[in-house]
RODRENTI-966288 format. One record per residue (C-alpha): residue number from 1; x, y, z. Coordinates in Angstrom, 2 decimals. Each point is the difference from the previous one (the first is absolute). Example, Ala and Ser with C-alpha at 12.3 -4.5 7.8 and 13.67 -1.06 7.14 Angstrom:
2
REC  dovo     east    north       up
REC     1    12.30    -4.50     7.80
REC     2     1.37     3.44    -0.66
***
This chain:
691
REC  dovo     east    north       up
REC     1    72.54   -27.80   -14.85
REC     2    -2.36     2.90     0.78
REC     3    -1.60    -0.34    -3.45
REC     4    -0.59    -3.73     0.38
REC     5    -1.32     0.30     3.57
REC     6    -2.36     2.93    -0.64
REC     7    -1.41    -1.19    -3.32
REC     8    -0.68    -3.50     1.21
REC     9    -1.55     1.28     3.22
REC    10    -2.30     2.37    -1.90
REC    11    -1.00    -2.69    -2.46
REC    12    -0.89    -2.41     2.83
REC    13    -1.95     2.75     1.84
REC    14    -1.80     0.91    -3.22
REC    15    -1.03    -3.63    -0.54
REC    16    -1.10    -0.31     3.64
REC    17    -1.97     3.24    -0.27
REC    18    -1.71    -1.25    -3.14
REC    19    -0.86    -3.28     1.79
REC    20    -1.49     1.91     2.94
REC    21    -2.12     2.17    -2.29
REC    22    -1.36    -2.93    -2.08
REC    23    -0.60    -2.03     3.19
REC    24    -2.04     2.84     1.48
REC    25    -1.86     0.48    -3.29
REC    26    -0.83    -3.72    -0.27
REC    27    -1.11    -0.30     3.64
REC    28    -2.22     3.07    -0.35
REC    29    -1.63    -1.35    -3.16
REC    30    -0.39    -3.50     1.47
REC    31    -1.67     1.51     3.05
REC    32    -2.47     1.95    -2.15
REC    33    -0.85    -3.17    -2.03
REC    34    -0.24    -2.13     3.13
REC    35    -2.38     2.57     1.50
REC    36    -2.15    -0.09    -3.12
REC    37    -0.03    -3.81     0.00
REC    38    -1.06     0.00     3.66
REC    39    -2.80     2.49    -0.77
REC    40    -1.20    -2.22    -2.87
REC    41    -0.07    -3.08     2.26
REC    42    -1.77     1.91     2.78
REC    43    -2.53     1.35    -2.48
REC    44    -0.82    -3.50    -1.32
REC    45    -0.13    -1.42     3.55
REC    46    -2.48     2.65     1.19
REC    47    -2.08     0.46    -3.17
REC    48    -2.81    -2.53     0.67
REC    49     0.54    -1.40    -3.52
REC    50    -1.25    -3.45     1.03
REC    51    -3.42     1.30     0.94
REC    52    -0.11     2.20    -3.12
REC    53     0.74    -2.92    -2.33
REC    54    -3.11    -1.79     1.29
REC    55    -2.28     2.87    -1.11
REC    56     1.83     1.52    -2.97
REC    57    -2.03    -1.87    -2.66
REC    58    -3.34     0.54     1.71
REC    59    -2.02     2.10    -2.47
REC    60    -2.52     1.04     2.66
REC    61     0.32     3.21     2.01
REC    62     2.39    -0.90     2.79
REC    63     0.65     2.66     2.61
REC    64     2.77    -2.01     1.66
REC    65     1.86    -0.36    -3.31
REC    66    -0.30     3.76    -0.61
REC    67     1.43     0.75     3.42
REC    68     2.80    -2.48    -0.53
REC    69     0.90     1.53    -3.38
REC    70    -0.03     3.49     1.51
REC    71     2.22    -1.11     2.84
REC    72     2.30    -1.79    -2.49
REC    73     0.43     3.15    -2.11
REC    74     0.83     2.05     3.08
REC    75     2.74    -2.52     0.88
REC    76     1.31     0.17    -3.58
REC    77     0.13     3.78     0.28
REC    78     2.16    -0.27     3.15
REC    79     2.37    -2.34    -1.87
REC    80     0.09     2.34    -2.99
REC    81     1.10     2.85     2.25
REC    82     3.49    -1.61     0.15
REC    83     2.52     2.38    -1.58
REC    84     1.25    -2.68    -2.44
REC    85    -3.48    -1.00    -1.21
REC    86    -1.97     1.53    -2.88
REC    87    -2.92    -2.40    -0.24
REC    88    -1.42    -3.02     1.90
REC    89    -2.74    -2.40    -1.00
REC    90    -1.32    -3.52     0.75
REC    91    -0.47    -2.52    -2.78
REC    92    -2.50    -2.80     0.73
REC    93     1.02    -3.17    -1.85
REC    94    -3.19    -1.99     0.16
REC    95    -2.37     2.99    -0.20
REC    96    -0.48     2.70    -2.61
REC    97     1.02     2.74     2.40
REC    98     2.82     2.55     0.44
REC    99     0.03     2.42     2.95
REC   100     2.13     3.14     0.42
REC   101    -0.32     3.18     2.07
REC   102    -2.36     1.66    -2.50
REC   103    -2.09    -2.83    -1.48
REC   104    -0.98    -3.64     0.14
REC   105    -1.04    -1.40    -3.38
REC   106     0.40    -2.90    -2.41
REC   107     3.40    -0.82    -1.48
REC   108    -0.80     1.00    -3.63
REC   109    -1.15     3.47     0.94
REC   110     2.87     0.49     2.46
REC   111     2.82    -0.87    -2.40
REC   112    -1.68     1.98    -2.83
REC   113    -0.55     3.26     1.86
REC   114     1.29     0.14     3.58
REC   115     3.24    -1.90    -0.67
REC   116     0.32     0.05    -3.82
REC   117     2.27    -2.58    -1.59
REC   118     0.41    -0.93    -3.63
REC   119    -0.52    -3.58    -1.08
REC   120     3.66    -1.00     0.24
REC   121     0.44     1.67     3.41
REC   122    -3.18    -1.57     1.34
REC   123     1.06    -3.47    -1.11
REC   124     3.38     0.45     1.72
REC   125    -1.65     1.47     3.08
REC   126    -2.55    -2.81     0.41
REC   127     2.81    -2.61    -0.01
REC   128     1.09     1.30     3.44
REC   129    -3.35    -0.91     1.63
REC   130     0.86    -3.66     0.48
REC   131     1.46    -1.96     2.92
REC   132     1.06     1.21     3.42
REC   133     1.61     3.46     0.11
REC   134     1.75     1.49     3.00
REC   135     0.78     3.44    -1.38
REC   136     1.21    -1.12    -3.47
REC   137     0.89     2.77    -2.45
REC   138    -1.01     0.54    -3.61
REC   139     2.39     0.68    -2.89
REC   140     0.46     3.79     0.14
REC   141     1.03     0.15    -3.70
REC   142    -3.50    -0.89    -1.16
REC   143    -2.63     1.24     2.45
REC   144     1.87     1.87     2.70
REC   145     1.13    -1.11     3.43
REC   146    -2.79    -1.67     1.98
REC   147    -0.12    -2.38     2.98
REC   148    -2.49    -2.84     0.39
REC   149    -1.07    -1.87     3.14
REC   150    -2.52    -2.87     0.05
REC   151    -2.64    -0.87     2.55
REC   152    -0.40    -2.45     1.68
REC   153     3.75     0.10     0.62
REC   154     0.73    -3.73     0.02
REC   155    -2.24    -0.97    -2.89
REC   156     1.38    -0.94    -3.44
REC   157    -3.37     1.00    -1.45
REC   158    -0.77     3.31     1.73
REC   159    -3.32     1.80    -0.22
REC   160     1.32     3.57     0.00
REC   161     3.13     1.84    -1.12
REC   162     1.00     3.33     1.55
REC   163     1.80     2.14    -2.63
REC   164     2.10     3.02     0.91
REC   165     1.34     2.30    -2.77
REC   166     3.14     1.89     0.94
REC   167     0.35     3.72    -0.67
REC   168     3.06     0.12    -2.23
REC   169     1.02     3.51     1.05
REC   170    -0.28    -0.88     3.69
REC   171     2.01    -3.19    -0.46
REC   172     2.68     1.96    -1.86
REC   173    -0.01     2.54     2.82
REC   174     0.38    -2.87     2.49
REC   175     3.01    -1.52    -1.71
REC   176     1.73     3.26    -0.91
REC   177     3.32     0.73     1.77
REC   178     0.89     3.69     0.24
REC   179     3.77    -0.50     0.14
REC   180     2.04     1.77    -2.69
REC   181     1.87    -3.08    -1.15
REC   182    -3.17    -2.09    -0.49
REC   183    -1.18     0.44    -3.63
REC   184    -2.70    -2.65    -0.01
REC   185    -1.87    -2.52     2.15
REC   186    -2.24    -2.94    -0.83
REC   187    -1.85    -3.02     1.30
REC   188     0.78    -3.03    -2.20
REC   189    -0.96    -3.65     0.20
REC   190     2.09    -3.09    -0.64
REC   191    -2.19    -0.71    -3.05
REC   192     1.62     2.97    -1.72
REC   193    -2.88     2.44     0.55
REC   194     0.28     3.57     1.26
REC   195    -2.90     0.58     2.37
REC   196     0.70     3.73     0.27
REC   197     2.95     2.30    -0.66
REC   198     1.13     3.63     0.28
REC   199     2.70     1.60    -2.15
REC   200     1.24    -3.11    -1.85
REC   201     1.05     0.27    -3.64
REC   202    -0.95    -2.74    -2.45
REC   203     3.51    -1.36     0.14
REC   204     0.02    -0.06     3.80
REC   205    -3.47    -1.59     0.10
REC   206     1.19    -2.77    -2.36
REC   207     3.07    -0.60     2.17
REC   208    -2.17    -0.16     3.13
REC   209    -2.26    -2.63    -1.55
REC   210     2.96    -2.10    -1.08
REC   211     1.68     0.21     3.42
REC   212    -3.11    -0.77     2.06
REC   213    -1.01    -2.85    -2.30
REC   214     3.41    -1.62     0.32
REC   215     0.70     0.93     3.62
REC   216    -0.38    -2.65     2.74
REC   217     1.76     1.81     2.84
REC   218    -1.62     2.08     2.70
REC   219     1.82     3.25    -0.88
REC   220     2.72     1.26    -2.36
REC   221     1.95     3.18    -0.68
REC   222     0.95    -0.04    -3.71
REC   223     2.28     2.65    -1.53
REC   224    -0.01     0.65    -3.74
REC   225     1.71     2.83    -1.94
REC   226    -1.26     3.06     1.86
REC   227    -3.00    -1.28     1.99
REC   228    -0.59    -2.38     2.89
REC   229    -3.03    -2.25     0.25
REC   230    -1.11    -1.16     3.45
REC   231    -2.31    -3.02     0.29
REC   232    -1.65    -0.71     3.34
REC   233    -2.45    -2.85     0.46
REC   234    -3.39     1.00     1.40
REC   235    -1.10    -1.53     3.31
REC   236    -3.60     0.58    -1.10
REC   237     0.22    -2.12    -3.19
REC   238     2.88    -2.45    -0.59
REC   239    -0.28     0.51    -3.76
REC   240     0.46     3.82     0.20
REC   241     3.15     2.08    -0.03
REC   242     0.41     3.62     0.92
REC   243     2.37     1.59    -2.50
REC   244     1.89     3.28     0.08
REC   245     2.13     1.50    -2.72
REC   246     2.77     2.18     1.42
REC   247     2.19     2.46    -1.91
REC   248     3.52    -1.02     0.95
REC   249     1.40     3.41    -0.87
REC   250    -2.22     1.61     2.61
REC   251     0.23    -2.86     2.53
REC   252     3.77    -0.26    -0.28
REC   253     0.66     3.71    -0.46
REC   254     2.04     0.27     3.23
REC   255     2.15    -2.89    -1.20
REC   256     0.60     1.64    -3.41
REC   257     0.86     3.31     1.61
REC   258     2.36    -1.67     2.43
REC   259     1.68    -1.89    -2.82
REC   260     0.67     3.22    -1.94
REC   261     1.25     1.77     3.11
REC   262     2.30    -2.91     0.80
REC   263     1.63     0.04    -3.42
REC   264     0.36     3.77     0.10
REC   265     1.51    -0.23     3.44
REC   266     2.56    -2.56    -1.17
REC   267     1.15     2.26    -2.89
REC   268     0.08     3.02     2.25
REC   269     2.03    -1.87     2.57
REC   270     2.64    -0.96    -2.53
REC   271     0.27     3.57    -1.29
REC   272    -0.17     2.16     3.07
REC   273     1.70    -2.23     2.49
REC   274    -0.29    -1.18     3.51
REC   275    -1.27     3.27     1.48
REC   276    -3.02     0.26    -2.23
REC   277    -0.49    -3.75     0.32
REC   278    -0.24     0.35     3.77
REC   279    -2.50     2.85    -0.25
REC   280    -2.29    -1.81    -2.46
REC   281     0.21    -3.26     1.94
REC   282    -1.66     1.70     2.97
REC   283    -2.87     1.16    -2.23
REC   284    -0.53    -3.44    -1.48
REC   285    -0.05    -1.48     3.49
REC   286    -3.10     2.09     1.01
REC   287    -2.55    -1.76    -2.32
REC   288     1.50    -3.37     0.97
REC   289    -0.69     0.81     3.65
REC   290    -3.60     0.97    -0.78
REC   291    -0.57    -3.22    -1.93
REC   292     1.53    -2.01     2.84
REC   293    -2.30     1.65     2.53
REC   294    -3.02    -0.72    -2.19
REC   295     1.04    -3.64    -0.29
REC   296     0.55    -0.19     3.75
REC   297    -3.50     1.38     0.64
REC   298    -1.51    -2.47    -2.49
REC   299     1.94    -2.86     1.64
REC   300    -1.35     0.96     3.43
REC   301    -3.55    -0.02    -1.34
REC   302     0.46    -3.45    -1.54
REC   303     1.58    -1.30     3.22
REC   304    -3.01     1.23     1.90
REC   305    -2.22    -2.19    -2.18
REC   306     1.96    -3.20     0.69
REC   307    -1.95    -0.97     3.19
REC   308    -3.27     0.19    -1.97
REC   309     1.44    -2.01    -2.87
REC   310     1.46    -2.56     2.38
REC   311    -3.38    -0.50     1.71
REC   312    -1.64    -0.40    -3.41
REC   313     2.70    -2.50    -0.93
REC   314    -0.74    -2.12     3.10
REC   315    -3.73     0.16    -0.84
REC   316     0.60    -1.36    -3.46
REC   317     2.08    -2.89     1.41
REC   318    -2.79    -0.93     2.42
REC   319    -2.61     0.19    -2.74
REC   320     2.05    -2.42    -2.10
REC   321     0.94     2.40    -2.80
REC   322     3.72    -0.74     0.53
REC   323     0.51    -3.74     0.47
REC   324     3.54    -0.66    -1.18
REC   325     3.20     0.93     1.80
REC   326     1.60     1.66    -3.07
REC   327    -2.76     2.55    -0.51
REC   328    -0.17     0.79     3.72
REC   329     3.78     0.56     0.12
REC   330    -0.13     2.23    -3.10
REC   331    -2.82     2.24     1.23
REC   332     1.47     0.15     3.51
REC   333     3.22     1.49    -1.44
REC   334    -1.98     2.59    -1.93
REC   335    -1.59     1.42     3.17
REC   336     2.95    -0.67     2.36
REC   337    -1.95    -2.65     1.96
REC   338     2.47    -2.09     2.03
REC   339    -1.10    -3.47     1.15
REC   340     1.36    -3.48     0.70
REC   341    -0.99    -2.39    -2.79
REC   342    -0.27    -3.13     2.14
REC   343    -1.39     0.63     3.49
REC   344    -2.96    -1.28     2.01
REC   345    -2.94     2.40    -0.24
REC   346    -3.68    -0.12     0.95
REC   347    -2.84     2.30    -1.14
REC   348    -2.46     1.38     2.55
REC   349    -3.25     1.45    -1.41
REC   350    -1.69     2.63     2.18
REC   351    -3.68     0.55    -0.90
REC   352    -1.56     3.25     1.28
REC   353    -3.67     0.67     0.70
REC   354    -0.74     3.74    -0.12
REC   355    -3.38     0.23     1.68
REC   356     0.77     2.33     2.85
REC   357    -1.52     3.51     0.21
REC   358     3.36     1.26     1.20
REC   359     1.69    -1.21    -3.21
REC   360    -2.69     1.49    -2.28
REC   361     0.49     3.41     1.59
REC   362     3.68     0.07    -1.01
REC   363     0.99     1.91    -3.12
REC   364     1.77    -1.83    -2.83
REC   365     3.30     1.60     1.05
REC   366    -0.49    -1.15     3.60
REC   367    -0.79    -3.53    -1.19
REC   368     3.20    -0.07    -2.03
REC   369     2.05     1.19     2.95
REC   370    -1.68    -2.57     2.21
REC   371     1.17    -2.89    -2.17
REC   372     3.44     1.56    -0.50
REC   373     0.35     0.09     3.79
REC   374    -1.17    -3.62     0.27
REC   375     2.50    -1.17    -2.64
REC   376     2.85     1.90     1.70
REC   377    -0.82    -1.51     3.42
REC   378    -0.13    -3.53    -1.45
REC   379     3.42     0.39    -1.61
REC   380     1.55     1.52     3.13
REC   381    -1.50    -2.63     2.30
REC   382     1.37    -2.92    -1.99
REC   383     3.53    -1.24     0.73
REC   384     0.24    -1.37    -3.55
REC   385    -0.53     1.44    -3.48
REC   386    -3.66     0.52    -1.02
REC   387    -1.46     1.07    -3.34
REC   388    -3.39     1.72     0.03
REC   389    -2.35     0.71    -2.88
REC   390    -3.69     0.68    -0.62
REC   391    -1.29    -2.71    -2.36
REC   392    -3.69     0.93     0.34
REC   393    -1.85     3.00     1.46
REC   394    -0.80    -2.03     3.11
REC   395     2.99    -2.41     0.03
REC   396     3.62     0.68     1.02
REC   397     2.67    -2.60    -0.68
REC   398     2.94    -0.43     2.39
REC   399     2.98    -2.08    -1.24
REC   400     1.99    -1.27     2.99
REC   401     3.67    -1.05    -0.31
REC   402     0.74    -2.88     2.44
REC   403     2.99     0.50     2.28
REC   404     1.18    -3.36     1.44
REC   405     2.44     1.68     2.41
REC   406    -2.73     2.11     1.61
REC   407    -2.57    -2.80    -0.35
REC   408    -2.24     2.45    -1.79
REC   409    -2.55    -1.27    -2.54
REC   410    -3.58     0.37    -1.18
REC   411    -1.61    -0.78     3.34
REC   412     2.13     2.51     1.88
REC   413    -0.66     2.68    -2.68
REC   414    -3.75    -0.71     0.11
REC   415    -0.07     0.46     3.78
REC   416     1.87     3.32    -0.28
REC   417    -2.32     1.29    -2.74
REC   418    -3.04    -1.15     2.03
REC   419     1.07     2.06     2.99
REC   420     0.52     3.06    -2.19
REC   421    -3.37    -0.41    -1.73
REC   422    -1.83    -0.13     3.34
REC   423     1.09     3.59     0.57
REC   424    -2.01     1.02    -3.11
REC   425    -3.18    -1.85     0.99
REC   426    -2.00     3.24     0.08
REC   427     0.53     0.39    -3.77
REC   428    -0.30    -3.55    -1.34
REC   429    -0.09    -3.74     0.79
REC   430     2.85    -2.05    -1.47
REC   431     0.62    -3.66    -0.76
REC   432     3.48    -1.47    -0.66
REC   433     0.43    -2.96    -2.34
REC   434     3.29    -1.91     0.06
REC   435     1.18    -1.55    -3.28
REC   436     2.46    -2.79    -0.51
REC   437     3.76     0.43     0.33
REC   438     1.98     0.03    -3.29
REC   439     3.73    -0.05    -0.74
REC   440     0.11     2.12    -3.17
REC   441    -1.33     3.47    -0.86
REC   442    -1.71    -1.27    -3.17
REC   443    -2.16    -2.30     2.15
REC   444    -1.44     2.76     2.17
REC   445    -3.22     0.13    -2.05
REC   446    -0.83    -3.50     1.31
REC   447     0.42     1.15     3.60
REC   448    -2.14     3.07    -0.72
REC   449    -2.73    -2.07    -1.62
REC   450    -0.17    -2.31     3.01
REC   451    -0.02     2.95     2.43
REC   452    -2.99     1.48    -1.82
REC   453    -1.85    -3.33     0.05
REC   454     0.44    -0.55     3.75
REC   455    -1.63     3.38     0.62
REC   456    -3.24    -1.77    -0.94
REC   457     0.33    -1.94     3.28
REC   458    -0.25     3.11     2.16
REC   459    -2.61     0.25     2.73
REC   460    -2.27     2.85     0.95
REC   461     1.59     1.13     3.25
REC   462     0.77     3.67     0.47
REC   463     3.69    -0.51     0.80
REC   464     2.91    -0.38    -2.43
REC   465     0.01    -3.62    -1.21
REC   466     2.85    -2.10    -1.38
REC   467    -0.90    -2.76    -2.46
REC   468     2.58    -2.80    -0.22
REC   469    -0.21    -2.36    -2.96
REC   470    -2.95    -1.89    -1.51
REC   471    -3.01    -0.61     2.24
REC   472    -2.63    -2.21    -1.63
REC   473    -3.08     0.68     2.11
REC   474    -2.44    -2.80     0.73
REC   475    -3.40     0.75    -1.45
REC   476    -1.65    -2.55     2.30
REC   477     1.15     2.10     2.94
REC   478    -2.16     2.98    -1.05
REC   479    -2.25    -0.02    -3.02
REC   480     0.66     3.17    -2.04
REC   481    -3.14    -0.10    -2.10
REC   482    -3.67     0.13     0.87
REC   483    -1.96    -3.22    -0.04
REC   484    -3.31    -0.34    -1.78
REC   485    -1.72     0.12     3.37
REC   486     1.77     3.26     0.89
REC   487    -1.01     1.56    -3.33
REC   488    -3.65    -1.01     0.47
REC   489     0.06     1.33     3.56
REC   490     1.23     3.40    -1.24
REC   491    -2.73     0.16    -2.66
REC   492    -2.66    -0.93     2.57
REC   493     1.22     2.63     2.44
REC   494    -0.10     2.60    -2.72
REC   495    -3.52    -0.94    -1.06
REC   496    -1.23     0.19     3.60
REC   497     1.79     3.36     0.45
REC   498     2.20    -1.37     2.80
REC   499     2.81     2.35    -0.97
REC   500     1.66     0.02     3.43
REC   501     0.41    -3.78    -0.14
REC   502     1.74     0.31    -3.37
REC   503     2.68     2.21     1.57
REC   504     0.26    -2.07     3.15
REC   505     0.47    -3.28    -1.96
REC   506     2.85     1.65    -1.94
REC   507     1.61     1.09     3.31
REC   508    -0.39    -3.56     1.36
REC   509     1.86    -1.43    -3.01
REC   510     2.84     2.48     0.55
REC   511     0.19    -0.96     3.66
REC   512     0.39    -3.64    -1.02
REC   513     2.86     1.02    -2.30
REC   514     1.69     1.93     2.81
REC   515    -0.19    -2.99     2.34
REC   516     1.39    -2.38    -2.66
REC   517     2.76     2.48    -0.95
REC   518    -1.09     0.07    -3.66
REC   519     2.23     1.56    -2.64
REC   520    -0.94     3.19    -1.80
REC   521    -0.69    -1.84    -3.26
REC   522    -2.37    -2.39     1.78
REC   523    -1.85     2.91     1.59
REC   524    -0.14     1.95    -3.29
REC   525    -1.50    -3.00    -1.81
REC   526    -2.74    -0.37     2.59
REC   527    -0.72     3.75     0.23
REC   528    -0.16     0.27    -3.80
REC   529    -2.46    -2.90    -0.06
REC   530    -2.17     1.69     2.68
REC   531     0.03     3.35    -1.79
REC   532    -0.82    -1.63    -3.33
REC   533    -3.00    -1.78     1.64
REC   534    -1.17     3.29     1.53
REC   535     0.13     1.68    -3.38
REC   536    -1.91    -2.85    -1.72
REC   537    -2.67     0.22     2.72
REC   538    -0.35     3.79    -0.43
REC   539    -0.27    -0.30    -3.78
REC   540    -2.91    -2.47     0.24
REC   541    -2.28     2.86     1.10
REC   542     1.44     3.22    -1.46
REC   543     2.93     1.27    -1.97
REC   544     0.80     3.33     1.61
REC   545     3.78    -0.41    -0.31
REC   546     2.22    -0.06    -3.09
REC   547     2.90    -2.29    -0.85
REC   548     2.77     2.52     0.90
REC   549    -1.57     0.39     3.46
REC   550     0.14    -3.79     0.59
REC   551     3.56    -0.05    -1.31
REC   552     0.95     2.67     2.58
REC   553    -1.43    -2.16     2.80
REC   554     2.17    -2.97    -1.02
REC   555     3.06     2.26    -0.28
REC   556    -0.60     1.43     3.44
REC   557    -0.42    -3.51     1.45
REC   558     3.26    -1.11    -1.65
REC   559     1.88     2.97     1.52
REC   560    -0.80    -1.11     3.56
REC   561     3.08    -1.29     1.82
REC   562    -1.29    -0.78     3.52
REC   563    -3.01    -1.73     1.54
REC   564    -1.24     3.31     1.43
REC   565     0.16     1.60    -3.46
REC   566    -2.05    -2.90    -1.43
REC   567    -2.67     0.51     2.67
REC   568    -0.20     3.75    -0.59
REC   569    -0.11    -0.61    -3.75
REC   570    -2.88    -2.47     0.29
REC   571    -1.83     2.40     2.34
REC   572     0.28     2.87    -2.52
REC   573    -1.00    -2.19    -2.96
REC   574    -2.96    -1.35     1.98
REC   575    -1.23     3.55     0.75
REC   576     0.11     0.83    -3.74
REC   577    -1.47    -3.16    -1.49
REC   578    -2.76    -0.50     2.53
REC   579    -0.87     3.57     0.88
REC   580    -3.62     1.13     0.21
REC   581    -0.55     3.33    -1.67
REC   582    -2.71     2.35     1.24
REC   583    -2.22     1.75    -2.63
REC   584     0.89     3.40     1.49
REC   585     3.67    -0.74    -0.45
REC   586    -0.43    -0.81    -3.72
REC   587    -2.10     3.12    -0.56
REC   588     2.73     2.08     1.67
REC   589     2.70    -1.62    -2.19
REC   590    -1.89     0.80    -3.23
REC   591    -0.74     3.53     1.24
REC   592     3.74     0.54     0.40
REC   593     0.58    -1.44    -3.52
REC   594    -2.54     2.49    -1.46
REC   595     1.68     2.86     1.82
REC   596     3.37    -1.10    -1.48
REC   597    -1.53    -0.18    -3.52
REC   598    -1.46     3.50     0.37
REC   599     3.39     1.39     1.08
REC   600     2.11    -1.88    -2.63
REC   601    -2.36    -0.35    -2.94
REC   602     2.69     1.41    -2.36
REC   603     2.47    -2.79     0.89
REC   604     0.20    -3.71    -0.82
REC   605    -2.74    -1.83     1.94
REC   606     0.50    -3.70    -0.63
REC   607    -2.46    -2.54     1.40
REC   608     2.99    -2.16     1.05
REC   609     1.15     2.71     2.45
REC   610    -3.29     0.21     1.93
REC   611    -0.58    -3.78    -0.13
REC   612     3.47    -0.50     1.52
REC   613    -0.78     2.47     2.81
REC   614    -3.08    -2.04     0.96
REC   615     1.64    -3.40    -0.61
REC   616    -2.58    -0.83    -2.69
REC   617     0.20    -1.37    -3.50
REC   618    -0.76     2.45    -2.84
REC   619    -3.33    -1.68    -0.74
REC   620    -1.12    -0.08     3.63
REC   621     0.95     3.67     0.48
REC   622    -1.92     0.99    -3.15
REC   623    -3.15    -1.80     1.19
REC   624     0.28     1.43     3.55
REC   625     0.53     3.53    -1.38
REC   626    -3.21    -0.22    -2.03
REC   627    -1.90    -1.28     3.04
REC   628     1.25     2.80     2.25
REC   629     0.07     2.91    -2.48
REC   630    -2.72    -0.97    -2.45
REC   631     2.15     0.29    -3.11
REC   632     2.81    -1.94    -1.63
REC   633     3.51     1.11     0.96
REC   634     1.02     1.04    -3.52
REC   635    -3.24     1.85    -0.68
REC   636     0.16     1.89     3.29
REC   637     3.52     1.28    -0.72
REC   638    -0.94     0.88    -3.62
REC   639    -3.09     1.97     1.08
REC   640     1.85     1.87     2.75
REC   641     2.80     0.97    -2.40
REC   642    -2.57     1.16    -2.57
REC   643    -1.75     2.10     2.66
REC   644     3.32     1.75     0.70
REC   645     0.66     0.30    -3.75
REC   646    -3.35     1.76    -0.57
REC   647     0.92     2.51     2.72
REC   648     3.28     0.78    -1.78
REC   649    -1.83     0.29    -3.37
REC   650    -2.49     2.53     1.32
REC   651     2.10     1.91     2.53
REC   652     3.37     0.24    -1.76
REC   653     1.48     0.54    -3.47
REC   654     2.32    -2.98     0.25
REC   655     0.65    -2.06    -3.13
REC   656    -1.53    -3.43    -0.40
REC   657     3.42    -1.69     0.23
REC   658     0.77     1.79     3.30
REC   659    -3.39    -0.89     1.46
REC   660     0.46    -3.67    -1.00
REC   661     3.36    -0.11     1.79
REC   662    -1.37     1.86     3.07
REC   663    -2.83    -2.49     0.55
REC   664     2.18    -3.08    -0.33
REC   665    -0.11    -1.06    -3.67
REC   666     3.21    -0.93    -1.84
REC   667    -1.07     1.48    -3.36
REC   668    -2.53     2.24    -1.73
REC   669    -1.62    -2.83    -1.96
REC   670    -0.70    -2.10     3.08
REC   671    -1.58     2.98     1.76
REC   672    -2.23     0.93    -2.97
REC   673    -1.11    -3.61    -0.45
REC   674    -0.98    -0.33     3.66
REC   675    -1.76     3.40     0.05
REC   676    -2.06    -0.87    -3.06
REC   677    -0.91    -3.39     1.51
REC   678    -1.57     1.52     3.10
REC   679    -1.12     3.45    -1.27
REC   680    -0.89    -0.80    -3.62
REC   681     2.02     2.94    -1.37
REC   682     3.64     1.05    -0.23
REC   683     1.59     2.30     2.67
REC   684     0.35     2.84    -2.50
REC   685    -3.67    -0.15    -0.93
REC   686    -0.99    -0.16     3.67
REC   687     1.98     3.18     0.66
REC   688    -1.62     1.75    -3.02
REC   689    -3.55    -0.97     0.99
REC   690     0.28     1.00     3.67
REC   691     1.94     3.24    -0.39
***
């Protein structure tokens, strides 16, 4: 009995330990790949590729294009600094251009010298540059492991592909598991390809390809003669599996030792007798106790995770991922979630608006405790069972169980929650939407969907508001869009510089909405229309602002949750769009920019940074810089860096490479090329002549 109990316990613990290790390994790798994917998307979003594509084929000298290419290469360099990445470049589909961190050139030259491929490899490589790609991977058996992403993202015929080559040694380092029993790890796809592997023999690699190609389950633990193969499906890519090869002799060593000891103990017991049997039984009991304590500790840890799993389970039900009673019952048993299958329930959706200075001053830990306290008070204040879960960052769902004996339902729960939320008014404004009542758990997603939709009927009062059911607002009661006359009036007021009337007319419209008790969606439609008309009026005379700036204005307007916030928002936007700038103020701004350039000439000085500080487009900033300083922005920085470089050449014995880095150039060649352009000779010759 001791033999059976101990061996089986150790085998189960060994399998659980292996599962924990591979789960951690897969999550860590998925996180690294997700981070890289996010960086690729962010790079393409902020790379100004659209404006570059308009000038890339222009054969004339184009300063803007040069600046854009320089900025693009700096962004590529940031992406290439990722620990898993060895090389990054941009492939332009409709233009004869490839750009990487060191060079931008035509495709023939690039794939002959900078990224050499033979004819067969190039043919295979070019086949990937078709269609929409959202981080698709190449076949690692032919040209290495690379990821491709297309831009624009939603186009089936993209203009640009971002290509990231993975550093094989870094990927192997990422997927390596330092445990003694793990002899090999790999990333394999369901197409039977091994994306990367460490420590696999040819026989094991072949077995991995066969298993992953035929496998349709999420995870498996397969035991062969003396090895165990674990397959875990990747959350980053559904077609990937993380594979570990474990040496069963090492992994199950405690079980083998225990088995030998058990048989030896049995023989010894028969020979020596009851006295020796009693003595040895006490010694065998000690490891059993240690194993039991370890299992008890592991069980306590798992039990501590049940509340989190149960909240996630309720979230999935509300989002409609579990819609049949059988699957809900099965998963509920897995996480010890007890519920009544058929009972009347209603979903309340609580939408939060975090726009209070008091809330922003809280740390992330304090914010978490704040919501934990709110959840605990809601549960304690309710006479009936309530499930709580966070379905969105700003939405909390509350599932109310109706109690006919206490006459407790959705309305009563909403009133209780409303009173509790009023105590947190210094941190946020909240709106409660009441969904429909359902009789089965699998129908809760319908109640949740309706509760979300009725939130659209909220008003703009500062108190906690309860929205009850559909409310089709009458558009004849308050027109939510500007008429043609209103638009013409705004344009006329702008042309005659009656800026105060522009703001006052916006305030008058909001006052009408307050008197007619307009809903938030009505007010947002009208305010968006007013802001859009203001922007169109401003753009008729000048284009000092860029698209991201206008986008921020609309986002700020959309975040307003009360009438007072809308008024303050319009007042701030009015002061920015219709401000009058004094010449002395502009001169002071550019004087501060020059001081910053002189102090940080050895760092990255992108035109986008300074244009953003002054709320200008890149082109407008470049023109204003030349008017105020007398030189183009790029030429001024280049000349100032060369002035510093000449000081280092004459006053120090520093190497050319060190001087190039010290004055803000990424490489020796770029520094020498710029020096020769402005001085007519190389840095080395300049040092020789003037020494």
